[in-house]
VMD Tcl script that draws the C-alpha trace (Angstrom):
set ca {
  {-22.05 -5.98 -7.06}
  {-21.64 -7.67 -3.67}
  {-19.06 -6.28 -1.29}
  {-15.69 -7.97 -1.00}
  {-14.20 -8.44 2.44}
  {-10.62 -8.90 3.56}
  {-9.05 -9.26 6.99}
  {-5.49 -8.09 7.53}
  {-4.17 -10.97 9.66}
  {-1.06 -8.95 10.55}
  {-3.25 -6.26 12.14}
  {-6.03 -8.35 13.74}
  {-5.75 -8.59 17.53}
  {-8.64 -11.01 18.02}
  {-10.99 -8.57 19.76}
  {-13.95 -10.44 18.24}
  {-16.09 -7.38 17.56}
  {-16.62 -8.48 13.96}
  {-17.92 -11.92 14.99}
  {-20.22 -10.35 17.57}
  {-21.54 -7.76 15.11}
  {-21.89 -9.95 12.00}
  {-21.88 -13.62 13.09}
  {-23.13 -14.66 9.66}
  {-19.94 -13.35 8.07}
  {-17.13 -13.67 10.63}
  {-15.91 -16.25 13.11}
  {-12.75 -16.66 15.15}
  {-10.10 -19.29 14.53}
  {-8.60 -21.53 17.21}
  {-6.20 -18.75 18.21}
  {-9.02 -16.20 18.54}
  {-8.26 -14.26 15.37}
  {-10.96 -13.29 12.90}
  {-11.69 -15.19 9.74}
  {-14.46 -15.20 7.19}
  {-17.06 -17.91 7.20}
  {-17.33 -19.76 3.88}
  {-19.23 -17.41 1.56}
  {-19.26 -14.74 4.25}
  {-17.55 -12.09 2.16}
  {-20.27 -12.34 -0.46}
  {-23.21 -12.83 1.88}
  {-24.48 -9.26 1.60}
  {-25.03 -9.24 5.36}
  {-26.39 -5.80 6.32}
  {-24.08 -5.75 9.35}
  {-20.93 -6.28 7.29}
  {-19.87 -2.63 7.14}
  {-20.83 -2.12 10.78}
  {-18.57 -5.01 11.74}
  {-15.69 -3.40 9.82}
  {-16.33 -0.12 11.66}
  {-16.43 -1.98 15.00}
  {-12.92 -3.40 14.54}
  {-10.72 -1.53 17.02}
  {-7.62 -1.85 14.81}
  {-9.30 -1.43 11.38}
  {-8.17 -4.87 10.21}
  {-11.28 -5.37 8.03}
  {-11.67 -3.85 4.58}
  {-15.00 -3.88 2.73}
  {-14.91 -3.01 -0.96}
  {-17.69 -2.70 -3.52}
  {-21.25 -1.65 -2.93}
}
mol new
graphics top color blue
foreach p $ca { graphics top sphere $p radius 0.5 }
foreach p [lrange $ca 0 end-1] q [lrange $ca 1 end] { graphics top cylinder $p $q radius 0.2 }
display resetview
């Protein structure tokens, strides 16, 4: 099962660590806040969990294996 990814938009501060760590999964919107690239949450990117750990406010949740 591929991991599922969610971003808590109420918590995100736009630090951009996720986009720097896993650019194949995350990007930043016009206001600088994180969002998933199309298909990014299912991409199986090996840096996905590292990007979640890099978030300074823990706005990213990765579920599944």
